[in-house]
C-alpha positions as CSV (number, residue, x, y, z in Angstrom):
1,M,70.9,64.8,104.9
2,F,69.7,65.6,101.8
3,N,67.6,64.0,99.1
4,R,69.9,62.3,95.9
5,V,69.3,63.3,92.1
6,R,69.7,61.1,89.3
7,R,69.7,61.8,85.9
8,T,69.6,59.5,82.9
9,S,69.2,59.2,79.1
10,I,67.5,57.0,77.8
11,E,66.8,55.4,74.3
12,I,63.6,54.5,73.0
13,N,63.6,52.7,69.8
14,R,59.7,53.3,68.6
15,P,57.0,55.9,68.6
16,F,55.3,54.9,72.6
17,Q,52.4,56.8,74.8
18,I,52.8,57.0,78.8
19,P,49.9,55.8,80.3
20,G,46.2,58.4,81.4
21,F,48.4,60.7,78.2
22,M,46.8,60.9,74.8
23,K,49.3,62.9,72.8
24,V,52.4,59.5,70.9
25,F,56.1,60.5,71.9
26,P,58.9,60.3,68.8
27,A,61.6,57.6,69.4
28,G,65.1,59.0,70.5
29,R,67.1,59.4,73.7
30,Y,64.8,61.3,77.2
31,E,66.2,62.2,79.5
32,V,64.4,61.1,82.8
33,T,65.3,61.8,86.7
34,T,65.3,60.0,90.1
35,E,65.3,62.0,92.9
36,E,65.6,59.0,96.6
37,E,65.5,59.9,100.2
38,P,67.7,58.9,102.4
39,L,66.3,55.9,105.3
40,G,67.3,56.8,108.7
41,D,71.4,57.4,110.2
42,S,72.6,53.7,109.3
43,M,76.3,52.8,108.8
44,S,76.4,52.7,104.7
45,P,72.9,55.1,103.2
46,V,69.9,53.5,101.9
47,F,68.1,55.7,100.3
48,K,64.2,55.2,98.7
49,R,63.0,56.2,95.8
50,V,60.3,59.0,95.8
51,S,60.0,60.1,92.5
52,T,60.7,59.3,88.8
53,T,59.7,61.9,85.3
54,I,60.4,61.4,82.1
55,Y,61.7,65.2,80.4
56,L,59.4,65.3,76.6
57,P,60.4,68.4,75.0
58,R,57.8,70.6,72.8
59,P,57.8,68.3,68.9
60,P,60.6,71.0,66.4
61,G,59.0,74.0,66.0
62,D,55.8,74.0,68.5
63,F,57.3,77.3,70.9
64,G,57.7,76.8,74.6
65,L,59.4,74.2,76.9
66,G,59.0,71.0,76.8
67,N,57.1,69.1,79.9
68,F,58.1,66.7,82.9
69,F,56.4,64.1,83.5
70,E,55.9,61.3,86.2
71,I,56.2,57.9,85.6
72,E,57.0,54.7,86.6
73,P,60.5,53.1,86.9
74,A,58.3,49.6,85.2
75,E,56.9,51.3,82.2
76,L,60.4,52.8,82.2
77,T,61.8,49.4,81.2
78,R,59.2,48.6,79.3
79,L,59.2,50.9,76.4
80,T,63.2,50.7,76.9
81,M,62.6,47.1,75.9
82,L,60.6,47.9,72.8
83,P,62.3,46.6,69.6
84,P,62.6,49.3,66.5
85,P,60.9,49.2,64.1
86,E,60.5,46.9,61.5
């Protein structure tokens, strides 16, 4: 059986930082990829999360591709729960 990959889009309402990373990223929509591996041979599929990554594009005018950073799901939840700026 193969690993399962899910891609979703999240909305972050205000500028944010990722723990351990100095740069501040703008509010906006970001792509998140979660990879899960199957556990055993059960009658119903059971999966375990292997990794969750967020794609952070380069700022406008900056050349090159963006970066993928591994992030904990709890941190993603925290970022999406931030209230919009007043």
